[in-house]
C-alpha positions, 0 to 999 in steps of 0.5 A: 068441468072435465074430470081430472086425470088421476096420476101417481108417482112411484120410486122417487129416487130419480132426481127429476121426480121432484119437478114432475111431482111439483108440476103435476100438483100445480096442473089443474087437469091432473090429480095426484092420488097416490105416491109409492116411495123407496123408504128413505126417499119420503124423508128426503122429499118431505124435507125438500118440499115440505110435508104439506106437499103430500097432504091428501095423497095416499102414501105407500112403500110398495108399487103393487100395493098402491096400484091395487088400492087405486084402480082409478090411476090413469098415469104413473110416473116410473121414478125408480132407479133405471134397473127398477123401470122394467118391473114398474113398467110391467105392473103399470102396463098390465093394468092399462096405466099410461107411463111416464119414464124418467129419461131412461126406460132401460139400457137393456135392449131385450128389456126395451123390446119387452116394454114396447111389446107390453105397450102395444099389447095393453094399448098404453101411452109412454112418455119419456121425460127429457127436460132439454127437449122443451128449452126455448133455446133448442127450438130457436136452434132448430128454427135457425137450422131449418131456415138455412141461416147457418148453411150446410151443417158441418159439426155439432159440439155439446156438453152436459156437465153436472155435479155427481148426484151420488151424494143424494141419489146413491144408486147412480154409483151402483152399476146394477141400479144405474146401468142395469148390469155390472160391466167393466169400462175396459177389460180388467177395469175396476170402474163400471158402466153407469155413471155420467154417460148413463145419466146424461142422455140429453145431448145424445137426444138433442143431436138426433132431434136437432139434425133429424139423423141417427148416429152412424159411428162413435168413438169414446174415451173416459178420463181418470176419476175426479172423485175417490170411491166412486165405481162408475165413470165421472168423465166421458167424451164422445166423437162421432158422425151422424148418417147425414154426415154431421160430425159431433163432439159430445161431453156428458161428464160429472165435471162440476163439483158438488155444491152445498145443499142450499146452493144447489136447490136455490137453482140460480143456474146462471151464476157460478159455481153452477151445478148443471151446464148444458151448452151447444154449438152448431157450425155451418157453412154460412154461420156459427151459433152458440147456446147456453141452454141451462141457466143463462138461456141465450143463443148467439148467432154469427153470420158473415153478412157484415159479420152480423152478430146477434144474441137472443135471451130467453127466460123459461123456468124448469117449471115451465118446461114440465108444464109443456111436457105434462100438457102434451100428455094431457092433450093425448089422453083427452083426445085418445091420440099418441103424439109424444114429443119423445117417441118411445120406440125412437128413443131406443136409437138414442140409447143405442148410441150411448151403448155403442159409446160404452162399447167403444170405451171397452174396445178402444175402437170406433163402433158402428151404431146399430139398431139393437 
């Protein structure tokens, strides 16, 4: 029998850590040996998962102490706030530990370049956890585009709505922790970068993934806040163009109201009121498709041949998505390869598009998306 790959988790303030930790505990080839918590997060996670979820796992409240005490760790999930990722990344890289980063390594271009340098210098693998990449609906959309069924792609519309996670992850509404800096949305604004646009990179990633093209230009706006007392944006809307000419319309907003805790963690995402929604629409010269990619999980496709209308339904649980992600990581570590589904260097271009959207909000004008 193969030796297990020794893994650890640090931070635990990113909401996706719940699923990653659960997935690692259920994966036979992985062995969770340690966890480093932000102090109050241990109480939250033990309450959500049960104390037995951490039996046999050494608990720490300091990442450096955990890594020093466990030189056998091969992979560490960096699950602190976005502002913590640089320190987490450096401590892991300098020890030759592979990194799993939650959604956003950093929105700071200089920090991102330093992460790339560290990864190269210490020969570590880096995996970006973006749950939408492993949806069956997304793969079906790619197939339909590739076969030419939809003809020439003209436009893409997507929205990623959710509750505001500030009620259980308060750092999301602290600009210095979520975005990394305190930058006003507009000159003189009392609201700052770091809200919905920061927390929902998924549809930006899917745009580049589905169409194999980078963003060329974006224009973005924000709407008045839905929640009193929040400092980061609740709503954002982005229109733009890809370098291949596809027009995109993206809405990554905290547009859904917060639910009672049992309702949220029951995760019946196909029924209203839904805490999270991700829905996609592709418009081509020969057909149109619509997909609900977070809940009902289906793809509807209409083409003009006798007004053919098809619906395909899928059943891929969040646990299954994490399993696909983790097994890809295991495959690379075992084989000594570097073939992540979300390329670390390439992901920087997705975050550059989001930063360009923030720049557009600030200036009130369209912004050309650069390489940063």
